[in-house]
N, C-alpha and C positions, 0 to 999 in steps of 0.2 A: 104410668107407667110407656111403654114405646115396645114396641115390640120384636120392636129389636134385642132389648133388654132382658126383658118376659122369657126369647130365646137363646140371650146370653146363657140362662142361668141353668138352662136344661144339661141331663149329658150329652155322653156323647152316644148314645144308646137310645135315647130318651132324640135324640136328634134326628141318629140316623128311623130312628121309627115314623118321626114327625115325616119326612122327606119322600118316607115311602109313600107312606099315607098320604104326603096330597100329588104325587106325582099318578098314583092310583084313582086322585082323586077326578084330577087336570085329565087323564083317559077318557076318565067315564062322561068329564063334558064337550070333552070333544066328541065321544056320540056321538050322545044324543045332537049336541048341535048338529051331525048328520043326519041325523035321524030329523031335526024340526021338532025336537020334547023340549029342548030348552027353554028351559023362558029368561031368565036371568044371562044375558048375555055376557054380565059384568064380572057374576062371579069367576069367567076365564080368564080375567084380566086381574082380577083378586089372588088365582087361583099359583099364575105364574107367576108373576112378583113375592107369596108364600115360597115358591121352592127358592126365587136365587136372593131370598135372606137368609132360607137357608143353607145354601150350598154357598154361600158367604162367608157365611160363620162358620162351618163347617173349614173352610180353606184356611181362615184368619189359626182357627187352632193347629191342624197339618199344619201351618206355618212358626207358629210361633215351639207345635212340642220339637220340630225340624231345628228352632234356634236353639233350643232350648240344649240337645243332643253336640 
């Protein structure tokens, strides 16, 4: 199963929590990079893409909820 499919199975609360965690993780990774402590620079890209996936699915849900009303 793809990552997006796993994210779509999450509840809205879980989705918001995952987005918050990913944003915090990205902040920490960027800080490590600035301090010269980051070993794997690809983690920043992976985290940015994860945040994009989460935001995309959150916006899809918001649009779907808006159409249902």
